[in-house]
C-alpha positions, 0 to 999 in steps of 0.5 A: 872301324875302317875297311880291313883286308879280310882276304890277305895276311895278317887278317886272313890268317886270324879270321875266316872271311866267310864267317865274317861275311856271314856275321856282317849279313846278319848284322845288316839284317838286324839293323834293317829290322829295327828301322823297317816300317810295319809289314816289312822284314829282313832276313839273311841268306848265306850259302857257300859251295852250292855247286857241290850240292848241285853236281851230286844231285844227279848221282844221288837220284839215279835218274828216277823220280820219287812217286807217291807210295801207292804208285804202281812202279817207279818212273824214269824220265826220258833223256833230255832233248838238249843239254847246254852249259849252265852255271848257277850262282855258286855262293850267296851272301845276301839280305832279302827284304820282304813285304808281308802285305800280300806275301811275303813278296821280295821288295829289296835285296843286298848282295855281299860279293864273295870270291867265288862270285868273281873267280871265273867268267861263268860265276860272274855271269851267274851273279850278274844275271841274278842282279839283273833279275832283281832289277827287272822285277823292280826290286831295289838292290845294293851290292857290296864288293870288298873282295881283294883277291879278284879284280873283276868288277861285277857292276861294270859287267851288269851295266854291260849286260843291261846296255850292251850297245856302246853309248856316249854317256858319262855314267857308262864307265863310272866304276872303271875309273875308280877302285875295284872295291865299291858299294852300289845301289840301284833303283828302277824308276819310271819318269815321264812314262819311261823306265830308267835305272838310278845308280849310286856308286861309291868306290873305296880302298882298304883303310877307308870308311864305308859309305851309307847307300839308299836301299829303294824298296819296291813301292818307293820306300827308301831306307839308308844302309849304313855300311860303316856302322854295321861293319864296325859292329861286326868287327867288334862282335867278331873281336877284330880289334884294330885301331883306326887309321 
């Protein structure tokens, strides 16, 4: 099954993209669990419209903090000393890979970009910051962007945030020369006592097959992520029956 456009007609009129993303995350997780070594497991985490819950939290709490039943009276915290603008990640479609030897401890992550991750600058920054946090912790990361309704390239934004000063390096503009649809894998590695970030970037368009990328788990173990196979399974399970082109 080649990549279809889940965000424009005719497919967007027949299927909900968020249901497809949810299913795709589940099947990627299932595929990984069949091949991960002993002591590891993968699980999907899908959350939509998180900002609604966050925005209503203050209204529901009325400024008071719940205390044990034997407390003398409710306690109300003082006014904050400072309030600044902050945008948490608005949506999450991800697969987390854990190592259970001393945990569970996060060893790898796969992020499926959603339209909300790209629809405004604050959301883009929130997604990029989450990816940066993964990498700073040495967590292997794969990001997949098949969203056709927004043009923002979150890989470019991540590289800019990791290395804000211009450098004469051939890989600094790797994605800007390619399609805005892509999948990319990241690995933090130390060579000659110096840390660096390895990047595997694959661009594609609607009608192309999806690539297989390496998922580097923290600790050095590497697992192939066959996006084409899991995408094909998701289309079949969701009864999206299109002939190959």
